[in-house]
C-alpha positions as CSV (number, residue, x, y, z in Angstrom):
1,M,148.1,42.8,34.4
2,T,146.0,46.0,34.5
3,H,143.2,46.3,31.9
4,H,142.2,49.5,30.4
5,F,139.0,48.4,28.6
6,Y,136.9,50.3,31.1
7,E,137.7,53.5,29.1
8,T,139.2,52.3,25.8
9,C,137.3,49.3,24.6
10,A,134.6,50.2,22.0
11,Y,132.5,47.2,23.0
12,F,132.7,47.6,26.7
13,T,132.1,51.4,26.8
14,A,129.2,51.2,24.4
15,A,127.6,48.4,26.3
16,R,128.0,50.2,29.6
17,Y,126.5,53.3,28.1
18,M,123.6,51.3,26.7
19,R,122.8,49.7,30.1
20,T,122.6,53.2,31.6
21,A,120.6,54.6,28.7
22,E,118.2,51.6,28.7
23,S,117.5,52.1,32.4
24,L,116.7,55.8,32.0
25,A,114.7,55.3,28.7
26,T,112.6,52.5,30.4
27,Q,111.6,55.1,33.0
28,V,110.9,57.8,30.4
29,F,108.9,55.5,28.1
30,R,107.0,53.8,31.0
31,P,103.7,55.7,30.1
32,T,103.5,53.6,26.9
33,G,103.2,50.5,29.0
34,M,106.0,48.9,27.0
35,K,109.8,48.9,26.7
36,P,111.3,51.7,24.6
37,A,112.1,49.3,21.8
38,Y,108.4,48.8,21.1
39,A,107.8,52.5,21.0
40,Y,110.7,53.0,18.5
41,I,109.2,50.3,16.2
42,M,105.8,52.1,16.3
43,L,107.5,55.5,15.7
44,A,109.4,54.0,12.7
45,L,106.1,52.7,11.3
46,E,104.5,56.1,11.9
47,D,107.3,57.6,9.8
48,R,106.8,55.1,6.9
49,H,104.0,52.6,6.6
50,P,103.4,50.1,5.5
51,Q,106.9,48.5,5.4
52,T,108.3,45.0,5.4
53,V,109.8,43.2,8.4
54,T,113.1,43.2,6.6
55,D,113.0,47.0,6.0
56,L,112.1,47.7,9.6
57,A,114.8,45.4,10.9
58,T,117.4,47.1,8.7
59,T,116.3,50.6,9.7
60,L,116.3,49.8,13.5
61,G,119.3,47.5,13.4
62,Y,117.6,44.4,14.7
63,D,117.6,40.8,13.5
64,R,114.4,40.0,11.5
65,S,113.5,37.3,14.1
66,S,113.6,39.9,16.9
67,I,111.5,42.4,15.0
68,Y,109.0,39.7,14.1
69,R,108.7,38.7,17.8
70,M,108.1,42.3,18.9
71,I,105.6,42.9,16.1
72,Q,103.6,39.9,17.2
73,R,103.3,41.5,20.7
74,L,102.2,44.8,19.2
75,A,99.7,43.0,17.0
76,Q,98.2,41.4,20.1
77,R,97.4,44.9,21.3
78,D,95.8,45.7,17.9
79,F,98.4,48.4,17.2
80,L,99.4,46.9,13.9
81,Q,98.7,44.1,11.5
82,M,101.1,41.9,9.5
83,T,100.2,40.6,6.1
84,T,102.3,37.9,4.5
85,I,102.6,37.9,0.7
86,G,104.9,35.1,-0.5
87,K,108.0,35.4,1.7
88,A,107.6,39.1,2.5
89,A,105.7,40.2,5.6
90,T,104.4,43.7,5.5
91,I,103.4,45.6,8.6
92,D,100.9,48.5,8.8
93,L,99.5,50.6,11.6
94,L,95.9,50.1,12.8
95,P,93.6,52.9,14.2
96,A,94.1,51.5,17.8
97,S,97.7,52.6,17.6
98,A,96.8,56.4,17.7
99,D,96.8,56.8,21.5
100,F,100.0,54.7,21.9
101,L,101.7,56.8,19.2
102,Q,100.7,60.0,20.9
103,T,102.1,58.8,24.2
104,A,105.3,57.5,22.5
105,N,105.9,60.8,20.8
106,Q,105.5,62.6,24.1
107,C,108.0,60.2,25.7
108,L,110.4,60.7,22.8
109,T,110.2,64.5,23.3
110,T,110.8,64.0,27.1
111,W,113.8,61.6,26.3
112,G,115.2,64.2,23.9
113,N,115.0,66.9,26.4
114,L,116.5,64.8,29.2
115,T,119.5,63.7,27.1
116,D,120.0,67.3,25.8
117,T,120.2,68.4,29.4
118,K,122.4,65.6,30.7
119,L,124.7,65.3,27.7
120,G,124.8,68.9,26.5
121,P,126.7,69.7,23.3
122,D,128.4,66.3,23.4
123,K,125.1,64.6,22.4
124,A,125.1,65.7,18.7
125,A,128.7,64.6,18.3
126,M,128.2,61.3,20.1
127,T,125.1,60.3,18.1
128,H,126.8,61.3,14.9
129,L,129.8,59.2,15.7
130,L,127.7,56.2,16.8
131,T,125.8,56.4,13.5
132,V,128.9,56.6,11.4
133,N,130.8,53.9,13.4
134,N,127.7,51.6,13.3
135,A,127.8,51.8,9.5
136,K,131.5,51.0,9.5
137,L,131.1,48.0,11.7
138,R,128.2,46.7,9.6
139,S,130.1,47.0,6.3
């Protein structure tokens, strides 16, 4: 039996793409001293803060437990603080995050330029389809 999942399976092709993208993004975001996921958490908080762990997890598509674990690591670096009121944990940026955010924003620009160059006009269509299809799979 010959399998065709290498090119036709939504799961396999997306996972293969993500492994490649993760490797490149790790190189681009290296100046932050952390994996890209941590930079994206900080950038999302820069866009809107404070916010709850649940809101951040929903925005970024992570499980709450994963976000909570990553936030603890960022808090150890004094980039943010988490305040618990009842069952809701709220996260806010601290002044020590400014340098990290400046570097993360530079890395994000570099990443955008790299993917614009490598993916060309397909990038906009691809990211749109990924966003739409992610919403379909989550519904």
